[in-house]
Structures are given as structure tokens and as C-alpha cells.
PAMIPA-102612 format. One line per field, with one value per residue (C-alpha): residue in three letters; x negated, z negated, y negated. Coordinates in steps of 0.2 Angstrom, whole numbers, plus 5000, padded with zeros to 4 digits. Example, Ala and Ser with C-alpha at 12.3 -4.5 7.8 and 13.67 -1.06 7.14 Angstrom:
code = [ALA/SER]
x = [4938/4932]
z = [4961/4964]
y = [5022/5005]
# end
This chain:
code = [PRO/VAL/MET/PRO/ALA/ALA/ARG/ARG/ALA/LEU/ASP/PRO/PRO/GLU/ASN/VAL/ASP/VAL/LEU/CYS/ASP/GLY/GLU/THR/PRO/ARG/ILE/ILE/THR/TRP/ARG/GLY/GLN/ARG/ILE/SER/VAL/THR/PRO/ALA/LEU/GLY/PRO/GLU/ARG/LEU/SER/GLY/ASP/TRP/TRP/ASP/ASP/GLY/TYR/ARG/ARG/ASP/TYR/TRP/ARG/CYS/GLU/SER/GLY/ILE/GLY/GLU/MET/VAL/VAL/PHE/LEU/ASP/PRO/ALA/ASN/ASP/ALA/TRP/ALA/VAL/GLN/ALA/TRP/ASN/ASP]
x = [4877/4884/4901/4915/4922/4937/4953/4960/4978/4986/5004/5010/4998/4988/4990/4974/4969/4964/4956/4959/4952/4968/4978/4962/4957/4939/4937/4947/4946/4951/4948/4937/4926/4924/4923/4917/4926/4918/4927/4946/4956/4975/4988/4998/5016/5027/5045/5061/5078/5087/5103/5094/5085/5073/5055/5041/5022/5007/4993/4974/4959/4945/4927/4917/4901/4912/4920/4935/4950/4968/4977/4994/5003/5022/5029/5045/5035/5019/5008/4994/4990/4978/4986/4971/4952/4938/4923]
z = [5084/5074/5066/5068/5052/5044/5042/5024/5022/5005/5002/4993/4996/4981/4974/4975/4971/4986/4986/5003/5012/5018/5023/5028/5015/5009/4993/4989/4971/4972/4960/4949/4963/4971/4990/5001/5018/5034/5046/5043/5059/5058/5053/5063/5057/5056/5052/5051/5056/5046/5046/5040/5024/5033/5028/5033/5031/5037/5040/5041/5046/5035/5038/5022/5015/5012/5029/5037/5026/5031/5018/5019/5011/5006/5006/4997/4981/4986/4983/4992/4994/5003/5016/5023/5024/5036/5028]
y = [5116/5103/5108/5095/5087/5096/5087/5089/5084/5081/5086/5076/5061/5055/5038/5027/5009/4998/4981/4972/4958/4950/4966/4976/4990/4987/4997/5013/5020/5038/5052/5041/5036/5019/5020/5006/5006/5000/4999/5000/5003/4998/4996/5009/5008/5023/5021/5032/5028/5016/5026/5042/5037/5025/5023/5012/5015/5006/5018/5014/5025/5020/5025/5028/5037/5052/5053/5046/5043/5040/5029/5021/5007/5010/4993/4999/5001/4992/5007/5015/5033/5045/5056/5065/5064/5072/5079]
# end
């Protein structure tokens, strides 16, 4: 039987460089590796309560040669990070 991919969550998430086509991630540079993304599904926006230290993140599920990656953009500091990946 084929084993399903394992989800690997990062705590804390790791910063990455992301090149986009419009808003859509196309290339992720992570741990010194340049990773092409096809396709990228999203964004899925998560946000916290404004009265309780609110936050906002746009998550993307990105297919790549190393498996599916979950990356997010934090508009508060305009930074991308990897939250998890499946291998």
C-alpha cells in the first residue's frame, strides 16, 4: 500500500522569500532551495479579534516538487513564512 504524506508543522513558522504572479505564490526560496509552485490555492484569510490583539494572515496551499507547502503572508510586516509541508 502507498503511505499517505506526513504533515510537518513548524512552530514557529520559518521565514521564506516568495516571488508572486500578482498575489499568487510562484517561487518559494526556503532553506537555500528555490522551489517552483504549481498550483497555489488561496488565499484563505484567518484573522483574530480586533479587541484581543488582532492579527490577519493570508494562507496559500502550494504544490511543489517536494510536496504540498502551506505558506502565509503576514500583512502587518509584509513577510512570508512556511507554516507546514507534506512530504
